[in-house]
ZADRENDO-45234 format. One record per residue (C-alpha): residue number from 1; residue in one letter; chain; x, y, z. Coordinates in pm, 1 decimal. Layout:
REC    i  aa  ch        c1        c2        c3
REC  NUM   a   A         X         Y         Z
...
//
This chain:
REC    i  aa  ch        c1        c2        c3
REC    1   m   A   -3730.7     646.7     891.8
REC    2   n   A   -3456.1     583.6    1157.2
REC    3   q   A   -3110.6     524.6    1044.4
REC    4   k   A   -3153.0     157.9    1125.6
REC    5   l   A   -3431.7     -37.2     952.0
REC    6   r   A   -3670.4    -205.4    1222.2
REC    7   v   A   -3758.6    -544.7    1108.6
REC    8   g   A   -3996.7    -816.8    1232.5
REC    9   i   A   -4029.8   -1191.1    1153.7
REC   10   i   A   -4356.3   -1337.7    1035.0
REC   11   g   A   -4332.1   -1717.2    1126.8
REC   12   c   A   -4048.9   -1878.5    1356.4
REC   13   g   A   -4022.4   -2197.5    1173.7
REC   14   n   A   -3707.5   -2354.3    1022.9
REC   15   i   A   -3626.7   -2100.2     744.0
REC   16   s   A   -3680.5   -1807.1     981.3
REC   17   h   A   -3346.3   -1871.0    1133.4
REC   18   s   A   -3151.3   -1776.9     812.0
REC   19   h   A   -3324.5   -1467.3     779.4
REC   20   t   A   -3285.4   -1383.4    1156.2
REC   21   q   A   -2923.3   -1470.6    1171.6
REC   22   a   A   -2843.3   -1265.8     855.3
REC   23   y   A   -3053.3    -922.8    1005.1
REC   24   k   A   -2865.5    -965.9    1316.6
REC   25   n   A   -2537.4    -960.2    1137.2
REC   26   n   A   -2641.0    -636.0     946.6
REC   27   p   A   -2538.9    -322.7    1143.5
REC   28   n   A   -2823.1    -132.0     981.2
REC   29   v   A   -3106.7    -337.7    1125.4
REC   30   e   A   -3265.6    -364.7    1445.0
REC   31   l   A   -3501.5    -660.2    1500.6
REC   32   v   A   -3776.3    -560.2    1708.7
REC   33   a   A   -4043.5    -813.3    1669.9
REC   34   c   A   -4159.3   -1167.4    1598.4
REC   35   c   A   -4480.5   -1364.5    1572.6
REC   36   d   A   -4599.4   -1733.1    1510.0
REC   37   i   A   -4939.6   -1886.2    1525.8
REC   38   n   A   -4766.6   -2091.2    1814.5
REC   39   e   A   -4722.4   -1788.9    2061.1
REC   40   q   A   -4498.6   -1980.9    2293.6
REC   41   r   A   -4275.9   -2067.3    2000.5
REC   42   a   A   -4274.2   -1700.3    1917.2
REC   43   k   A   -4179.2   -1615.4    2269.8
REC   44   d   A   -3905.4   -1880.4    2290.5
REC   45   y   A   -3764.0   -1737.3    1972.6
REC   46   a   A   -3748.4   -1402.3    2074.7
REC   47   k   A   -3571.8   -1502.8    2393.8
REC   48   a   A   -3327.0   -1683.5    2205.5
REC   49   y   A   -3227.9   -1366.4    1963.6
REC   50   g   A   -3288.2   -1110.8    2211.1
REC   51   i   A   -3606.8    -977.9    2018.3
REC   52   p   A   -3792.1    -739.7    2237.6
REC   53   n   A   -4147.2    -802.9    2140.6
REC   54   a   A   -4302.2   -1141.0    2055.2
REC   55   f   A   -4684.8   -1196.4    1946.5
REC   56   g   A   -4921.4   -1480.2    1874.8
REC   57   s   A   -5079.9   -1295.5    1607.7
REC   58   v   A   -4951.9   -1116.8    1285.5
REC   59   d   A   -5237.5    -843.8    1299.2
REC   60   e   A   -5104.1    -730.0    1649.4
REC   61   m   A   -4740.1    -717.9    1554.9
REC   62   l   A   -4853.2    -490.7    1259.5
REC   63   k   A   -4985.2    -242.9    1460.1
REC   64   m   A   -4635.4    -159.7    1602.9
REC   65   k   A   -4555.1     207.0    1480.7
REC   66   d   A   -4175.6     121.7    1510.3
REC   67   l   A   -4178.0    -143.6    1244.8
REC   68   d   A   -4062.7     -77.0     911.9
REC   69   a   A   -4020.2    -406.3     731.5
REC   70   v   A   -4090.6    -772.7     759.2
REC   71   s   A   -3978.1   -1123.8     656.3
REC   72   v   A   -4264.1   -1351.5     554.4
REC   73   c   A   -4140.7   -1697.6     646.5
REC   74   v   A   -4462.7   -1911.1     696.3
REC   75   w   A   -4607.7   -2206.0     523.4
REC   76   n   A   -4674.7   -2108.0     143.3
REC   77   n   A   -5068.7   -2081.6     176.3
REC   78   g   A   -4973.2   -1810.9     431.3
REC   79   h   A   -4738.2   -1585.5     168.3
REC   80   n   A   -5025.8   -1417.5      18.7
REC   81   p   A   -5243.8   -1329.5     323.0
REC   82   e   A   -4964.4   -1226.2     545.1
REC   83   t   A   -4796.0   -1042.7     265.6
REC   84   l   A   -5108.8    -839.2     198.7
REC   85   k   A   -5164.2    -760.0     580.2
REC   86   a   A   -4812.2    -632.1     595.0
REC   87   l   A   -4800.1    -398.7     275.8
REC   88   r   A   -5154.9    -266.8     378.9
REC   89   a   A   -4983.4    -186.1     707.0
REC   90   k   A   -4734.5      17.5     525.7
REC   91   k   A   -4440.9    -222.4     592.8
REC   92   h   A   -4183.9    -320.3     338.9
REC   93   v   A   -4193.4    -711.7     276.3
REC   94   l   A   -3925.4    -988.3     200.7
REC   95   c   A   -4148.5   -1281.8     104.4
REC   96   e   A   -4000.8   -1641.6     101.3
REC   97   k   A   -4029.9   -1816.9    -209.6
REC   98   p   A   -4255.3   -1912.2    -369.2
REC   99   l   A   -4420.4   -1580.5    -382.4
REC  100   a   A   -4773.3   -1735.1    -369.0
REC  101   m   A   -4982.1   -2049.2    -412.7
REC  102   n   A   -5107.3   -1922.8    -788.0
REC  103   t   A   -5061.3   -1679.5   -1027.0
REC  104   e   A   -5392.7   -1496.0    -927.1
REC  105   q   A   -5255.2   -1454.2    -569.9
REC  106   a   A   -4925.2   -1313.2    -672.4
REC  107   l   A   -5072.0   -1068.1    -919.5
REC  108   e   A   -5277.7    -952.0    -619.0
REC  109   m   A   -4979.6    -914.3    -408.4
REC  110   q   A   -4810.1    -694.7    -689.9
REC  111   r   A   -5091.3    -473.9    -704.3
REC  112   v   A   -5138.5    -411.8    -332.5
REC  113   a   A   -4744.7    -349.0    -314.8
REC  114   k   A   -4779.2     -86.9    -598.1
REC  115   e   A   -5086.0      59.8    -434.7
REC  116   n   A   -4898.4     119.8     -62.3
REC  117   d   A   -4571.8     212.1    -250.6
REC  118   r   A   -4398.9     -41.0     -64.3
REC  119   l   A   -4112.6    -285.0    -181.6
REC  120   l   A   -4207.8    -648.0    -224.0
REC  121   m   A   -3909.6    -883.0    -258.2
REC  122   v   A   -3933.1   -1238.6    -344.9
REC  123   g   A   -3667.2   -1460.5    -150.5
REC  124   f   A   -3511.6   -1598.5    -474.8
REC  125   v   A   -3195.4   -1683.7    -256.9
REC  126   k   A   -2978.9   -1844.4    -515.3
REC  127   r   A   -2962.5   -1534.8    -712.3
REC  128   f   A   -2721.9   -1423.9    -443.7
REC  129   a   A   -2477.4   -1707.4    -456.5
REC  130   g   A   -2105.3   -1615.1    -556.7
REC  131   t   A   -2138.3   -1868.2    -833.8
REC  132   t   A   -2412.7   -1667.7    -993.7
REC  133   t   A   -2240.3   -1316.7    -953.8
REC  134   v   A   -1896.4   -1460.1   -1094.4
REC  135   f   A   -2119.7   -1632.6   -1412.3
REC  136   k   A   -2307.0   -1306.3   -1475.0
REC  137   d   A   -1937.1   -1130.5   -1482.7
REC  138   f   A   -1847.7   -1368.6   -1754.3
REC  139   d   A   -2177.5   -1348.0   -1935.6
REC  140   n   A   -2142.4    -973.3   -1948.0
REC  141   k   A   -1817.8    -982.0   -2116.8
REC  142   g   A   -1953.5   -1226.0   -2397.1
REC  143   t   A   -1830.6   -1545.7   -2288.9
REC  144   f   A   -2119.2   -1749.9   -2366.9
REC  145   g   A   -2258.6   -1565.2   -2635.3
REC  146   d   A   -2617.4   -1648.9   -2706.1
REC  147   i   A   -2771.8   -1891.9   -2425.9
REC  148   y   A   -3010.6   -2112.1   -2591.4
REC  149   l   A   -3041.4   -2394.2   -2357.8
REC  150   v   A   -3029.8   -2453.2   -1973.1
REC  151   k   A   -3068.1   -2790.0   -1804.4
REC  152   a   A   -3156.0   -2792.9   -1431.1
REC  153   k   A   -3204.0   -3069.9   -1162.0
REC  154   y   A   -3270.9   -3058.8    -785.2
REC  155   l   A   -3308.3   -3434.5    -707.7
REC  156   r   A   -3350.9   -3612.4    -357.4
REC  157   r   A   -3355.8   -3988.7    -340.7
REC  158   n   A   -3556.6   -3986.4       0.7
REC  159   g   A   -3598.3   -3636.1      79.1
REC  160   n   A   -3978.1   -3578.2     141.7
REC  161   p   A   -3972.8   -3395.5     457.8
REC  162   g   A   -4343.6   -3445.1     547.1
REC  163   g   A   -4525.7   -3209.6     767.3
REC  164   w   A   -4677.5   -2902.1     555.1
REC  165   f   A   -4427.6   -2973.7     262.5
REC  166   a   A   -4632.5   -3295.9     194.9
REC  167   d   A   -4959.6   -3150.0     261.3
REC  168   k   A   -5076.9   -2978.4     -92.7
REC  169   e   A   -5336.2   -2747.9      95.7
REC  170   r   A   -5053.2   -2576.8     282.4
REC  171   s   A   -4775.8   -2614.7      31.9
REC  172   g   A   -4944.9   -2587.5    -292.8
REC  173   g   A   -4747.2   -2883.8    -439.0
REC  174   g   A   -4414.7   -3067.2    -383.5
REC  175   p   A   -4077.6   -3074.1    -526.0
REC  176   l   A   -4188.4   -2848.2    -820.3
REC  177   i   A   -4293.5   -2565.4    -593.3
REC  178   d   A   -4053.1   -2631.8    -307.5
REC  179   l   A   -3702.6   -2736.0    -489.7
REC  180   g   A   -3799.9   -2658.1    -842.4
REC  181   v   A   -3856.8   -2308.3    -775.7
REC  182   h   A   -3497.3   -2233.6    -683.1
REC  183   v   A   -3359.2   -2387.0   -1024.1
REC  184   i   A   -3622.0   -2241.5   -1257.3
REC  185   d   A   -3582.3   -1901.9   -1117.1
REC  186   l   A   -3195.1   -1919.6   -1127.2
REC  187   s   A   -3213.2   -2039.0   -1490.6
REC  188   r   A   -3429.5   -1775.5   -1609.0
REC  189   y   A   -3214.6   -1512.1   -1430.2
REC  190   l   A   -2913.3   -1622.1   -1584.8
REC  191   l   A   -3094.6   -1610.7   -1936.0
REC  192   g   A   -3165.7   -1240.4   -1858.6
REC  193   k   A   -3542.0   -1303.0   -1760.2
REC  194   p   A   -3707.6   -1396.5   -2076.8
REC  195   k   A   -4078.9   -1444.0   -2056.5
REC  196   a   A   -4212.5   -1806.2   -2048.8
REC  197   v   A   -4438.3   -1870.2   -2344.3
REC  198   s   A   -4514.7   -2247.1   -2318.3
REC  199   v   A   -4467.2   -2538.1   -2102.7
REC  200   y   A   -4479.8   -2920.6   -2107.9
REC  201   g   A   -4466.0   -3086.6   -1784.6
REC  202   a   A   -4530.4   -3440.7   -1608.5
REC  203   t   A   -4551.3   -3510.3   -1231.1
REC  204   f   A   -4516.6   -3838.7   -1054.6
REC  205   n   A   -4693.9   -3992.5    -762.0
REC  206   k   A   -4555.2   -4342.8    -725.9
REC  207   l   A   -4326.2   -4349.1    -401.1
REC  208   g   A   -4489.1   -4122.1    -142.4
REC  209   m   A   -4277.1   -4022.2     178.4
REC  210   k   A   -4096.1   -4361.0     250.5
REC  211   k   A   -4095.9   -4325.2     628.5
REC  212   e   A   -3989.9   -4662.2     666.3
REC  213   i   A   -3656.7   -4626.3     504.5
REC  214   k   A   -3387.4   -4699.4     771.9
REC  215   g   A   -3008.2   -4615.2     756.7
REC  216   v   A   -3044.0   -4259.0     667.4
REC  217   s   A   -3152.9   -3949.6     853.6
REC  218   h   A   -3484.3   -3791.6     793.9
REC  219   w   A   -3533.9   -3411.4     786.6
REC  220   h   A   -3870.7   -3291.8     927.6
REC  221   p   A   -4024.2   -2942.7     973.0
REC  222   m   A   -4168.3   -2809.6    1296.3
REC  223   d   A   -4524.6   -2952.7    1372.3
REC  224   y   A   -4419.7   -3282.6    1195.4
REC  225   s   A   -4635.8   -3569.8    1302.7
REC  226   e   A   -4592.4   -3947.8    1196.8
REC  227   k   A   -4957.4   -3919.6    1111.8
REC  228   d   A   -4894.2   -3684.9     842.8
REC  229   k   A   -5005.3   -3819.5     504.0
REC  230   c   A   -4834.3   -3704.8     164.8
REC  231   t   A   -5083.2   -3536.2    -118.5
REC  232   v   A   -4779.0   -3387.8    -331.2
REC  233   e   A   -4616.0   -3525.2    -630.7
REC  234   d   A   -4280.5   -3717.6    -568.4
REC  235   a   A   -4122.7   -3589.9    -887.4
REC  236   v   A   -4173.3   -3356.0   -1174.7
REC  237   i   A   -3984.4   -3311.8   -1527.2
REC  238   a   A   -4057.7   -3021.6   -1775.7
REC  239   m   A   -3954.1   -2815.7   -2045.3
REC  240   v   A   -4025.1   -2459.8   -2067.2
REC  241   r   A   -4017.2   -2212.2   -2367.3
REC  242   f   A   -3919.7   -1853.8   -2363.1
REC  243   d   A   -3999.9   -1564.6   -2596.1
REC  244   d   A   -3652.9   -1538.4   -2695.6
REC  245   g   A   -3611.5   -1883.2   -2844.8
REC  246   s   A   -3424.1   -2033.5   -2537.3
REC  247   v   A   -3533.6   -2337.0   -2362.9
REC  248   l   A   -3523.5   -2466.8   -1996.7
REC  249   e   A   -3518.4   -2852.4   -1916.3
REC  250   v   A   -3578.9   -2913.8   -1555.7
REC  251   e   A   -3630.0   -3205.1   -1314.5
REC  252   a   A   -3686.6   -3188.5    -942.5
REC  253   s   A   -3795.7   -3464.5    -701.4
REC  254   f   A   -3840.3   -3529.7    -327.6
REC  255   t   A   -3843.4   -3913.7    -370.8
REC  256   l   A   -3666.6   -4109.8    -674.8
REC  257   n   A   -3480.5   -4409.8    -712.6
REC  258   i   A   -3140.5   -4273.2    -793.4
REC  259   k   A   -2804.3   -4358.2    -630.2
REC  260   e   A   -2775.0   -4040.5    -470.4
REC  261   g   A   -2929.1   -3679.8    -465.2
REC  262   q   A   -2817.3   -3436.9    -752.1
REC  263   t   A   -2821.8   -3055.5    -781.2
REC  264   s   A   -2687.5   -2939.8   -1105.0
REC  265   l   A   -2755.0   -2630.3   -1353.9
REC  266   e   A   -2603.2   -2621.9   -1694.0
REC  267   v   A   -2588.1   -2348.5   -1946.1
REC  268   f   A   -2520.6   -2363.9   -2310.5
REC  269   g   A   -2443.1   -2076.9   -2533.6
REC  270   d   A   -2309.6   -2047.5   -2885.3
REC  271   k   A   -1958.4   -1923.2   -2769.1
REC  272   g   A   -1949.1   -2145.0   -2433.0
REC  273   g   A   -2105.0   -2343.6   -2155.6
REC  274   a   A   -2098.9   -2365.7   -1806.1
REC  275   l   A   -2177.2   -2577.8   -1493.2
REC  276   v   A   -2320.9   -2297.2   -1260.3
REC  277   e   A   -2413.5   -2558.8    -980.5
REC  278   p   A   -2282.7   -2723.1    -769.0
REC  279   r   A   -1984.3   -2536.7    -862.6
REC  280   l   A   -1874.5   -2281.3   -1144.8
REC  281   e   A   -1688.5   -2417.9   -1443.2
REC  282   i   A   -1671.9   -2285.4   -1776.7
REC  283   f   A   -1618.5   -2469.7   -2106.1
REC  284   k   A   -1530.0   -2307.6   -2445.8
REC  285   d   A   -1305.6   -2325.8   -2741.8
REC  286   e   A    -979.5   -2114.4   -2729.5
REC  287   n   A    -689.4   -2098.2   -2990.1
REC  288   d   A    -862.8   -2399.9   -3159.1
REC  289   y   A    -861.7   -2620.7   -2849.8
REC  290   m   A   -1143.4   -2709.6   -2623.4
REC  291   v   A   -1071.6   -2564.1   -2283.1
REC  292   n   A   -1211.0   -2554.5   -1920.9
REC  293   i   A   -1199.8   -2271.2   -1685.6
REC  294   a   A   -1261.2   -2300.0   -1332.6
REC  295   p   A   -1282.2   -1958.9   -1170.7
REC  296   v   A   -1135.5   -1932.9    -823.9
REC  297   i   A   -1412.2   -1826.1    -600.7
REC  298   e   A   -1381.6   -1816.6    -199.9
REC  299   d   A   -1544.1   -2115.0     -39.6
REC  300   g   A   -1677.5   -2219.8    -381.7
REC  301   g   A   -1912.0   -1942.3    -403.3
REC  302   n   A   -2231.3   -2179.3    -335.9
REC  303   v   A   -2256.3   -2139.0      55.4
REC  304   f   A   -2584.1   -2130.2     212.5
REC  305   g   A   -2530.8   -1902.8     498.5
REC  306   a   A   -2356.8   -1659.1     265.1
REC  307   m   A   -2645.0   -1633.6       5.9
REC  308   f   A   -2903.5   -1561.7     272.6
REC  309   q   A   -2647.5   -1275.3     423.7
REC  310   n   A   -2635.5   -1127.3      71.3
REC  311   e   A   -3019.4   -1142.7      -4.9
REC  312   i   A   -3080.3    -997.0     351.3
REC  313   d   A   -2806.4    -712.0     307.2
REC  314   h   A   -2992.0    -627.2     -48.6
REC  315   f   A   -3327.3    -626.6      92.8
REC  316   v   A   -3201.0    -361.3     364.4
REC  317   d   A   -3009.3    -186.2     110.0
REC  318   c   A   -3300.1    -127.8    -128.3
REC  319   i   A   -3505.0      10.1     144.1
REC  320   l   A   -3227.0     229.5     322.0
REC  321   n   A   -3039.9     330.8     -20.3
REC  322   k   A   -3309.1     303.7    -283.0
REC  323   k   A   -3094.8      27.5    -462.7
REC  324   e   A   -3276.1    -139.8    -735.2
REC  325   c   A   -3422.9    -453.2    -624.4
REC  326   l   A   -3262.1    -771.5    -777.2
REC  327   c   A   -3581.9    -992.7    -698.9
REC  328   p   A   -3876.8    -765.4    -761.1
REC  329   v   A   -4236.0    -898.3    -727.3
REC  330   e   A   -4253.6    -914.1   -1116.8
REC  331   d   A   -4025.4   -1181.0   -1129.8
REC  332   g   A   -4200.4   -1392.4    -837.0
REC  333   v   A   -4542.2   -1335.9   -1075.2
REC  334   e   A   -4344.9   -1467.9   -1368.0
REC  335   l   A   -4240.6   -1761.9   -1175.1
REC  336   m   A   -4594.4   -1869.2   -1066.2
REC  337   r   A   -4705.9   -1857.5   -1425.1
REC  338   i   A   -4448.4   -2108.1   -1507.1
REC  339   l   A   -4533.6   -2314.1   -1210.2
REC  340   d   A   -4909.0   -2313.6   -1295.8
REC  341   a   A   -4836.8   -2405.9   -1635.9
REC  342   i   A   -4628.9   -2711.5   -1545.1
REC  343   y   A   -4890.2   -2839.9   -1299.9
REC  344   e   A   -5165.0   -2767.6   -1560.1
REC  345   s   A   -4975.2   -2957.1   -1822.9
REC  346   a   A   -4921.7   -3233.4   -1587.3
REC  347   k   A   -5275.5   -3270.3   -1522.2
REC  348   t   A   -5408.9   -3254.3   -1894.1
REC  349   g   A   -5123.1   -3431.8   -2046.6
REC  350   h   A   -5061.8   -3146.1   -2310.3
REC  351   e   A   -4853.3   -2849.9   -2372.0
REC  352   v   A   -4971.5   -2519.8   -2219.2
REC  353   i   A   -4944.8   -2186.7   -2388.0
REC  354   i   A   -4884.4   -1924.1   -2106.3
REC  355   k   A   -5127.2   -1610.9   -2179.9
REC  356   r   A   -5102.5   -1277.3   -2009.5
//
């Protein structure tokens, strides 16, 4: 392999810009290609970023010999097929979350990565936030003791993007698989990555996209149409039990009648607790007093662009310098087991035991 990692972008939609900008900032990367099902979009993207090759087909791009790795930034239903193509073409892959549409697909991706001896990293970007790093530093010093409960929320009041996000055939689901995936993975990561053993969940389909709402901005993905219909849930609530006895309570919504959107993650241990999102605060007893600690972190430690830069830099480091991957494919598989179980519980109305 050359000194620089030669990278291609699969899918030139919204999230790809975060990947591309971070790759451009890494001196050990050469962006050599991009592709999109809309070839003109790929050509425009390549021109904007100074990428020498643009394709309307993943298969054509993967024929390039001077290509070492790719970021997969397509609709969720494309994560499995495009990643498999790249792995079989002997390319390393950073695949956006969620890893796949279901556990079966995720296991196939894990197997093919191993068969082809290539890195498959999952885009769990919140693991790379400054708040996450500082929390782990405190946790490693025993600040929180035995962590037994996490409460996580990722709620929007009127935030259904429409487009492919609202189409279950392309997305696999709504706020659970799009937003909940972030806080479920981060919660499990902060707990030390225990295995989920059971889930109870409920989803709600009451409000839809609410396109008629005035007075606020509406964010839409590329290829959005006013004719788009919503076939995903509005909101989800779930409880996940892990094999070490810890419990996660999680809520996520695209659309919910609340005062304003909420993103929070609270951790509770027998020696201390913490608010990890949207900022880091630590709560514990000291000298027989209850004390609150607010670590000083530049920019608050939870900056979107910085998280992606840290993620991309880590992916590059794993390939070029054989650094141990913080977001291996196995973690993506475990998360899919949890998501599948929540949707199954919501469908049946019963607790689901996760079998392996």
